[in-house]
C-alpha positions in Angstrom: -29.4 58.7 4.5 -32.2 57.2 2.4 -30.1 57.6 -0.7 -27.0 55.8 1.0 -29.5 52.9 2.1 -30.7 52.6 -1.7 -27.2 52.8 -3.0 -25.9 49.9 -0.6 -29.0 47.9 -1.6 -28.3 48.4 -5.4 -24.6 47.4 -5.0 -25.4 44.4 -3.0 -28.0 43.3 -5.5 -25.5 43.8 -8.3 -22.9 41.8 -6.7 -25.3 38.8 -6.2 -26.8 39.1 -9.9 -23.3 39.3 -11.5 -22.0 36.0 -12.8 -19.8 34.4 -10.5 -16.5 32.9 -11.7 -16.4 29.1 -11.7 -14.2 27.6 -9.0 -10.7 27.3 -10.2 -9.6 23.6 -10.5 -6.1 22.9 -9.4 -3.5 22.5 -12.1 -1.4 19.5 -12.5 0.9 18.7 -9.7 4.4 19.6 -10.0 7.1 16.9 -9.7 7.9 18.1 -6.2 4.3 17.8 -5.1 4.0 14.3 -6.6 7.2 13.3 -4.6 5.9 14.9 -1.5 2.7 13.0 -1.8 4.7 9.8 -2.3 6.6 10.5 0.9 3.3 10.8 2.8 2.4 7.4 1.9 5.2 6.3 4.3 3.1 7.7 7.2 3.2 5.2 10.1 5.7 3.2 12.2 8.6 1.2 10.8 11.2 -1.2 11.9 14.5 -2.3 10.4 18.2 -2.3 10.6 21.2 -0.3 9.1 24.6 -1.7 9.6 23.3 -4.2 12.2 21.6 -1.5 14.2 18.0 -1.9 14.9 16.1 1.4 14.1 12.3 2.2 14.6 11.1 5.2 12.6 7.9 7.0 13.0 6.7 9.1 10.0 3.9 11.5 10.2 2.3 14.5 8.8 3.0 17.8 10.6 2.1 21.4 10.6 -1.4 20.7 9.0 0.1 18.4 6.4 2.6 20.9 5.1 5.5 18.9 6.4 6.5 15.3 7.1 8.3 14.5 10.3 10.5 11.4 10.0 11.9 10.3 13.5 14.5 7.5 14.2 15.2 5.8 17.4 17.6 3.0 18.3 17.4 0.5 21.1 19.4 1.4 24.1 20.0 5.1 22.9 23.1 4.3 20.8 23.8 6.6 17.8 22.0 7.3 15.6 19.3 8.2 18.4 16.3 10.4 17.9 17.5 11.9 14.7 14.8 13.7 12.8 14.3 14.8 9.2 11.7 17.3 8.1 10.4 17.1 4.5 8.5 20.1 3.1 7.7 21.9 -0.2 9.2 25.2 -1.0 7.5 26.3 -4.3 8.5 23.7 -6.9 11.1 21.9 -4.8 10.8 19.2 -2.4 13.3 20.0 0.4 14.5 18.1 3.4 16.4 19.1 6.4 18.2 16.2 8.6 18.8 17.1 12.2 21.7 14.8 12.9 22.9 13.7 16.3 26.4 14.8 15.2 24.9 18.3 15.9 24.4 19.6 12.5 21.6 20.0 9.8 22.0 18.7 6.4 19.7 20.2 3.7 18.7 18.3 0.6 16.4 18.5 -2.5 14.6 15.5 -3.6 13.6 14.3 -7.0 11.4 11.3 -7.8 12.4 8.6 -10.4 10.4 8.3 -13.6 8.8 5.0 -12.3 7.6 6.9 -9.0 9.2 4.3 -6.7 12.4 6.2 -5.6 13.1 9.5 -4.2 16.7 10.7 -4.2 17.8 13.5 -2.1 20.8 15.6 -3.3 23.0 17.4 -0.9 22.5 21.2 -0.8 24.6 22.2 2.2 25.2 21.6 6.0 24.8 23.9 8.9 26.7 23.4 12.2 29.9 21.7 12.8 30.9 18.6 10.9 33.6 17.3 13.3 31.3 14.3 14.0 30.6 13.8 10.3 27.4 14.6 8.5 24.8 13.2 6.1 25.4 13.9 2.4 22.8 11.8 0.7 19.5 9.9 1.1 17.5 7.7 -1.2 14.1 6.1 -0.3 12.7 3.4 -2.5 9.1 2.3 -1.9 8.9 -1.6 -2.6 5.2 -1.7 -1.6 2.8 -0.3 1.0 4.6 -2.1 3.8 8.3 -2.2 2.7 10.8 0.5 1.7 14.4 0.9 1.7 16.7 3.8 2.8 20.2 4.4 1.4 22.3 7.0 3.3 25.6 8.6 2.4 27.5 9.6 5.4 30.7 11.6 5.4 32.9 10.4 8.4 34.8 12.9 10.6 38.0 11.9 8.7 36.4 12.8 5.3 35.8 9.2 4.4 32.4 8.6 2.4 30.4 5.6 3.7 27.2 4.3 2.2 24.7 2.5 4.3 21.4 1.0 3.4 18.5 -0.7 5.3 15.2 -2.3 4.6 12.1 -1.3 6.7 8.9 -3.1 7.4 5.8 -1.2 8.5 4.7 -2.2 12.0 1.5 0.1 12.2 
């Protein structure tokens, strides 16, 4: 028993005496991480219009900061009402899933422009029925800390592609 105690003390002493590895510093951020951090700067409440419809957005970090929740509500509950989009990193990819009030979920991959002001989301696929149409593209452009624009490409139920855009101002 005494030999075991001495062995444990020697191993513990050696572990403390051995040089410790310096803490690893984080490497450079990937383009996806940079774009995700840029999206985080939109956290807050926003108001604006798209095709004459007043929309309020709330954008906030979720899931311990590993996702961004983007919620849109209209006055009076008319479409689009309470749609959400989740932005998240998957390895070196910035992804987004848009939960549409048309009853489907479009998925996108985002890429930031070289000037760091615009993030364009390219369509990956859509799950769920598309009889009510579906979102096929999104672009966010940060003008300054209190203003951004959103451009949307929507495929109508008849297959026609429509582009919508709006300008949003921070309210909180």
